[in-house]
C-alpha positions as semicolon CSV with decimal commas, in nm:
position;residue;x (nm);y (nm);z (nm)
1;M;0,010;-0,014;-0,007
2;M;0,277;0,246;0,096
3;L;0,443;0,179;-0,256
4;C;0,108;0,232;-0,452
5;C;0,028;0,579;-0,286
6;K;0,423;0,726;-0,319
7;L;0,431;0,583;-0,694
8;C;0,103;0,752;-0,757
9;S;0,224;1,099;-0,632
10;F;0,404;1,263;-0,934
11;S;0,435;1,568;-0,701
12;C;0,810;1,515;-0,711
13;L;0,890;1,440;-1,069
14;Q;1,063;1,671;-1,300
15;D;0,850;1,862;-1,500
16;F;1,004;1,828;-1,878
17;T;0,691;2,077;-2,033
18;L;0,824;2,379;-2,133
19;P;0,642;2,756;-2,103
20;P;0,567;2,955;-2,409
21;L;0,916;3,148;-2,472
22;G;0,996;3,432;-2,306
23;K;0,854;3,280;-1,997
24;R;1,012;3,147;-1,654
25;R;1,011;2,822;-1,611
26;R;0,912;2,672;-1,264
27;T;1,164;2,428;-1,145
28;A;0,892;2,169;-0,994
29;W;1,069;1,870;-0,831
30;S;1,149;1,729;-0,478
31;R;1,493;1,879;-0,341
32;S;1,478;1,595;-0,050
33;V;1,735;1,297;-0,030
34;P;1,584;0,942;0,030
35;P;1,713;0,756;0,284
36;G;2,046;0,559;0,235
37;L;2,157;0,772;-0,043
38;R;2,505;0,977;-0,050
39;K;2,558;1,289;-0,205
40;H;2,826;1,225;-0,470
41;E;2,806;1,286;-0,818
42;M;2,749;0,891;-0,989
43;T;3,044;0,751;-1,210
44;L;2,895;0,632;-1,530
45;L;3,007;0,243;-1,555
46;G;2,992;-0,025;-1,838
47;S;2,735;-0,088;-2,139
48;R;2,668;-0,351;-2,399
49;H;2,589;-0,128;-2,701
50;W;2,743;0,219;-2,562
51;H;3,142;0,079;-2,600
52;G;3,177;0,063;-2,227
53;K;2,927;0,386;-2,065
54;A;2,631;0,279;-1,842
55;D;2,284;0,443;-1,858
56;P;2,305;0,693;-1,583
57;L;1,990;0,569;-1,394
58;G;2,128;0,248;-1,473
59;V;2,395;0,302;-1,274
60;V;2,212;0,513;-1,012
61;A;2,012;0,168;-0,974
62;A;2,325;-0,021;-0,892
63;S;2,481;0,225;-0,718
64;L;2,145;0,203;-0,440
65;V;2,187;-0,214;-0,476
66;S;2,540;-0,172;-0,338
67;Q;2,463;0,060;-0,042
68;L;2,170;-0,113;0,084
69;S;2,184;-0,456;0,280
70;E;1,978;-0,756;0,269
71;Q;1,714;-0,640;0,467
72;Q;1,706;-0,281;0,309
73;K;1,626;-0,454;-0,059
74;M;1,299;-0,624;0,070
75;S;1,239;-0,281;0,202
76;E;0,975;0,019;0,002
77;P;1,135;0,321;0,018
78;P;1,435;0,273;-0,132
79;F;1,299;0,101;-0,454
80;S;1,041;0,354;-0,551
81;W;1,291;0,669;-0,514
82;F;1,548;0,747;-0,777
83;R;1,817;1,026;-0,665
84;G;1,873;1,222;-1,009
85;V;2,260;1,239;-1,210
86;Y;2,389;1,531;-1,390
87;L;2,194;1,549;-1,719
88;P;2,254;1,485;-2,007
89;P;2,400;1,125;-2,027
90;A;2,748;1,062;-2,248
91;L;2,685;0,993;-2,588
92;H;2,858;0,694;-2,698
93;P;2,850;0,490;-3,096
94;L;2,637;0,226;-3,114
95;N;2,745;-0,142;-3,166
96;Q;2,627;-0,263;-3,504
97;T;2,858;-0,573;-3,557
98;L;2,517;-0,771;-3,588
99;V;2,369;-0,549;-3,890
100;K;2,467;-0,768;-4,200
101;G;2,492;-0,596;-4,561
102;G;2,526;-0,264;-4,680
103;R;2,193;-0,129;-4,755
104;W;2,215;0,017;-4,406
105;Q;2,428;0,263;-4,360
106;A;2,247;0,509;-4,449
107;V;1,962;0,450;-4,199
108;G;2,295;0,391;-3,919
109;S;2,391;0,737;-4,014
110;T;2,044;0,869;-3,969
111;Q;1,985;0,717;-3,619
112;E;2,347;0,823;-3,518
113;R;2,223;1,230;-3,615
114;R;1,892;1,186;-3,424
115;R;2,092;1,043;-3,102
116;S;2,319;1,332;-3,148
117;F;2,085;1,575;-3,227
118;L;1,837;1,447;-2,847
119;H;2,160;1,476;-2,653
120;D;2,260;1,839;-2,769
121;F;1,941;1,929;-2,733
122;C;1,921;1,794;-2,348
123;R;2,260;1,921;-2,306
124;K;2,198;2,276;-2,394
125;Q;1,835;2,230;-2,226
126;H;1,888;2,051;-1,850
127;G;2,298;2,162;-1,821
128;R;2,409;2,013;-1,502
129;K;1,996;1,931;-1,339
130;K;1,986;1,723;-1,161
131;L;1,678;1,491;-1,116
132;H;1,458;1,325;-0,781
133;S;1,182;1,131;-0,960
134;H;1,024;0,796;-0,835
135;L;1,264;0,516;-1,010
136;L;1,047;0,322;-1,062
137;H;0,699;0,535;-1,201
138;L;1,044;0,606;-1,494
139;V;1,052;0,300;-1,586
140;S;0,698;0,212;-1,573
141;R;0,627;0,222;-1,979
142;I;0,944;0,065;-2,044
143;Y;0,873;-0,367;-2,167
144;V;1,129;-0,621;-2,161
145;E;1,221;-0,859;-2,362
146;D;1,486;-1,114;-2,226
147;R;1,600;-1,343;-2,496
148;H;1,736;-1,030;-2,753
149;K;1,798;-0,825;-2,462
150;V;1,576;-0,524;-2,593
151;L;1,414;-0,247;-2,336
152;Y;1,152;-0,070;-2,547
153;C;0,928;0,218;-2,402
154;E;0,597;0,236;-2,539
155;V;0,477;0,536;-2,715
156;P;0,087;0,465;-2,814
157;K;0,017;0,567;-3,174
158;A;0,364;0,466;-3,288
159;G;0,370;0,118;-3,406
160;C;0,339;0,037;-3,041
161;S;0,071;-0,315;-3,135
162;N;0,323;-0,431;-3,407
163;W;0,602;-0,360;-3,198
164;K;0,438;-0,565;-2,899
165;R;0,381;-0,821;-3,123
166;V;0,750;-0,830;-3,216
167;L;0,866;-0,872;-2,865
168;M;0,616;-1,185;-2,823
169;V;0,806;-1,349;-3,125
170;L;1,065;-1,211;-2,992
171;N;1,014;-1,393;-2,671
172;G;0,889;-1,688;-2,819
173;L;0,552;-1,611;-2,718
174;A;0,420;-1,675;-3,079
175;A;0,524;-1,795;-3,414
176;S;0,460;-1,519;-3,642
177;A;0,321;-1,191;-3,534
178;H;0,077;-1,165;-3,800
179;N;-0,141;-1,462;-3,532
180;I;-0,177;-1,224;-3,286
181;S;-0,518;-1,075;-3,188
182;H;-0,520;-0,657;-3,035
183;D;-0,658;-0,791;-2,703
184;D;-0,348;-1,045;-2,693
185;V;-0,095;-0,797;-2,743
186;H;-0,249;-0,507;-2,501
187;Y;-0,467;-0,703;-2,262
188;G;-0,240;-1,078;-2,250
189;K;-0,011;-0,952;-1,965
190;H;0,251;-1,161;-2,169
191;L;0,510;-0,910;-2,171
192;R;0,704;-0,744;-1,863
193;R;0,762;-0,361;-1,773
194;L;1,101;-0,309;-1,615
195;D;0,916;-0,160;-1,276
196;S;0,816;-0,504;-1,250
197;Y;1,156;-0,631;-1,146
198;D;1,278;-0,571;-0,822
199;L;1,614;-0,257;-0,806
200;E;1,890;-0,528;-0,958
201;G;1,692;-0,688;-1,224
202;I;1,634;-0,265;-1,307
203;S;1,978;-0,164;-1,262
204;R;2,114;-0,519;-1,491
205;R;1,892;-0,468;-1,763
206;L;1,927;-0,096;-1,819
207;N;2,310;-0,107;-1,815
208;T;2,316;-0,404;-2,015
209;Y;1,988;-0,455;-2,292
210;T;1,950;-0,220;-2,609
211;K;1,735;0,038;-2,479
212;T;1,451;0,158;-2,796
213;I;1,165;0,386;-2,850
214;F;0,993;0,497;-3,138
215;V;0,823;0,829;-3,219
216;R;0,583;1,011;-3,440
217;D;0,487;1,388;-3,570
218;P;0,345;1,485;-3,214
219;M;0,016;1,685;-3,365
220;E;-0,044;1,339;-3,587
221;R;-0,002;1,097;-3,294
222;L;-0,293;1,346;-3,138
223;V;-0,512;1,341;-3,421
224;S;-0,470;0,971;-3,424
225;A;-0,522;0,895;-3,105
226;F;-0,851;1,126;-3,136
227;R;-0,995;0,956;-3,415
228;D;-0,883;0,619;-3,239
229;K;-1,077;0,663;-2,905
230;F;-1,349;0,911;-2,966
231;E;-1,505;0,835;-3,356
232;H;-1,544;0,406;-3,331
233;P;-1,730;0,256;-3,057
234;N;-1,485;0,201;-2,742
235;S;-1,686;0,136;-2,424
236;Y;-1,337;0,282;-2,175
237;Y;-1,284;0,594;-2,332
238;H;-1,671;0,746;-2,453
239;P;-1,830;0,606;-2,046
240;V;-1,495;0,789;-1,873
241;F;-1,358;1,024;-2,122
242;G;-1,607;1,124;-2,326
243;K;-1,903;1,174;-2,089
244;A;-1,668;1,414;-1,877
245;I;-1,573;1,617;-2,131
246;I;-1,932;1,627;-2,294
247;K;-2,068;1,770;-1,936
248;K;-1,805;2,063;-1,902
249;Y;-1,740;2,186;-2,255
250;R;-2,058;2,167;-2,464
251;Q;-2,333;2,413;-2,378
252;D;-2,721;2,284;-2,372
253;A;-2,588;1,841;-2,451
254;E;-2,835;1,637;-2,506
255;E;-2,921;1,383;-2,270
256;E;-2,812;1,083;-2,490
257;A;-2,442;1,246;-2,533
258;L;-2,411;1,295;-2,156
259;K;-2,539;0,926;-2,070
260;T;-2,281;0,745;-2,327
261;G;-2,025;1,022;-2,350
262;S;-2,058;0,916;-2,733
263;G;-1,989;1,212;-3,065
264;V;-1,739;1,386;-2,842
265;K;-1,576;1,673;-3,088
266;F;-1,221;1,733;-3,166
267;R;-1,242;2,064;-2,999
268;E;-1,369;1,940;-2,743
269;F;-1,153;1,715;-2,670
270;I;-0,806;2,035;-2,702
271;Q;-1,024;2,179;-2,470
272;Y;-0,987;1,967;-2,238
273;L;-0,619;1,862;-2,300
274;L;-0,534;2,208;-2,247
275;D;-0,727;2,309;-1,966
276;S;-0,490;2,351;-1,643
277;H;-0,838;2,166;-1,393
278;R;-0,933;1,869;-1,581
279;P;-1,205;1,696;-1,516
280;I;-1,068;1,361;-1,569
281;G;-0,709;1,302;-1,561
282;M;-0,460;1,255;-1,876
283;D;-0,404;0,940;-2,079
284;I;-0,108;0,780;-2,244
285;H;-0,244;0,762;-2,605
286;W;-0,219;1,185;-2,569
287;E;0,086;1,245;-2,287
288;Q;0,377;1,394;-2,421
289;V;0,660;1,103;-2,506
290;S;0,911;1,313;-2,274
291;K;0,661;1,216;-1,991
292;L;0,663;0,849;-2,087
293;C;1,007;0,767;-2,160
294;H;1,214;1,070;-1,983
295;P;1,466;1,065;-2,322
296;C;1,648;1,332;-2,121
297;L;1,718;1,088;-1,862
298;I;1,704;0,689;-2,002
299;S;1,977;0,685;-2,262
300;Y;1,813;0,548;-2,541
301;D;2,040;0,348;-2,785
302;F;1,811;0,422;-3,086
303;I;1,528;0,623;-3,135
304;G;1,253;0,546;-3,433
305;K;0,996;0,763;-3,621
306;F;0,679;0,635;-3,738
307;E;0,758;0,839;-4,045
308;T;1,001;0,576;-4,142
309;L;0,902;0,293;-3,914
310;E;0,939;-0,021;-4,128
311;E;1,307;0,108;-4,214
312;D;1,393;0,184;-3,913
313;A;1,267;-0,132;-3,670
314;N;1,406;-0,399;-3,930
315;Y;1,719;-0,187;-3,860
316;F;1,712;-0,220;-3,535
317;L;1,629;-0,585;-3,592
318;Q;1,937;-0,628;-3,697
319;L;2,104;-0,498;-3,429
320;V;1,944;-0,690;-3,123
321;G;2,044;-0,981;-3,372
322;A;1,692;-1,109;-3,395
323;P;1,627;-1,386;-3,695
324;A;1,647;-1,326;-4,007
325;E;1,306;-1,395;-4,151
326;L;1,121;-1,185;-3,891
327;K;1,020;-0,831;-4,074
328;F;0,840;-0,580;-3,884
329;P;0,457;-0,620;-3,943
330;R;0,294;-0,334;-4,198
331;F;-0,094;-0,396;-4,137
332;K;-0,291;-0,117;-3,915
333;D;-0,388;-0,264;-3,596
334;R;-0,775;-0,140;-3,573
335;H;-0,962;0,009;-3,813
336;S;-0,805;-0,093;-4,112
337;S;-1,018;0,061;-4,316
338;D;-1,032;0,417;-4,278
339;E;-0,808;0,674;-4,391
340;R;-0,492;0,648;-4,210
341;T;-0,388;1,003;-3,988
342;S;-0,144;1,212;-4,217
343;P;-0,046;1,523;-4,276
344;E;-0,319;1,629;-4,497
345;V;-0,574;1,455;-4,187
346;V;-0,440;1,657;-3,966
347;R;-0,477;1,990;-4,097
348;Q;-0,828;1,900;-4,171
349;Y;-0,897;1,848;-3,792
350;L;-0,688;2,194;-3,714
351;K;-0,884;2,411;-3,934
352;E;-1,200;2,273;-3,594
353;L;-0,948;2,531;-3,367
354;S;-0,926;2,875;-3,342
355;E;-0,601;2,998;-3,423
356;E;-0,513;3,052;-3,026
357;E;-0,645;2,701;-2,951
358;R;-0,418;2,582;-3,227
359;Q;-0,077;2,765;-3,084
360;L;-0,213;2,617;-2,717
361;T;-0,193;2,285;-2,877
362;Y;0,152;2,337;-3,005
363;D;0,292;2,457;-2,702
364;F;0,168;2,147;-2,540
365;Y;0,338;1,976;-2,729
366;Y;0,631;2,187;-2,750
367;L;0,896;1,980;-2,594
368;D;0,864;1,659;-2,819
369;Y;0,849;1,885;-3,130
370;L;1,232;1,985;-3,026
371;M;1,361;1,663;-2,852
372;F;1,309;1,482;-3,183
373;N;1,354;1,754;-3,473
374;Y;0,949;1,775;-3,609
375;T;0,855;2,108;-3,815
376;S;0,615;2,310;-3,583
377;P;0,315;2,334;-3,786
378;A;0,115;2,595;-3,973
379;V;-0,049;2,732;-3,659
């Protein structure tokens, strides 16, 4: 119970969201030091894919393990807290020894540019700041595949369903990604997340596994999430989110809409998103990537993009030594007859918003745009 309460309290989490330009940003993390932790800067140690340099978060976890007695390792507080290291983590080249064939040279070069861009951004933005946060929260969206030593941070609406299928195949849970249903992927509980391991397990995997994240243009991801959750029948998002949104943001709402939560309009959804006093909390499908995966703290070895999903994913599979016959699935997980959420589709949805609402929506995802070098939309 005590652990659950601490993990649900986000008051001490680093707030990575940037304010509009010109406004000062308020420091938003706790400065208290958890029991058993010393005030010293951690030295980075060994890693599998970074040629002798470990993930800073993993080093802190390893240091915690070394400082605890056996009795303390079984207790709750040190497991749920993370004392920050200085940012950003060091950047080191990928180990490409398992990649076969010259066709991947351009993809590899693109990958190095993405990683360098993110590293430079984190260095300029965060400098020598230290972070204090909950360790288990920081790794709560990361899925584990032990056979090929892969850590995958889930970003919804950026190919995550098919990525989970691939992880299941890699882990020997299925023969083919094409035979795994949507419900098995998301509700079957076949894959473990990193926060389900003890501190030693988290530390070892962070320091030795290949860590990947796949991202998408923030506006495309947002519109894709809205279309998926609110334009099709949904037994969770309509009654939970839809009813609350319609009740607060629709004037003279009809009784049927208030009862079912169906028919949420895009502008109403954006009003909810931008409201500092939302009637219902955030959801991972439209949460910022900076808050889902903490890319300035966790040193991701590979940064894939939805816009080049198939190419990036198949290159990554070579990097980790996946079976040659395993290719990233091309099929759309659900609503396969719908037009894909393209830049043109996004433009049509943005027309429903005022100029101010478009700007505020961009500001909401400002950090994601900057971190992953996406072009800002014409607002």
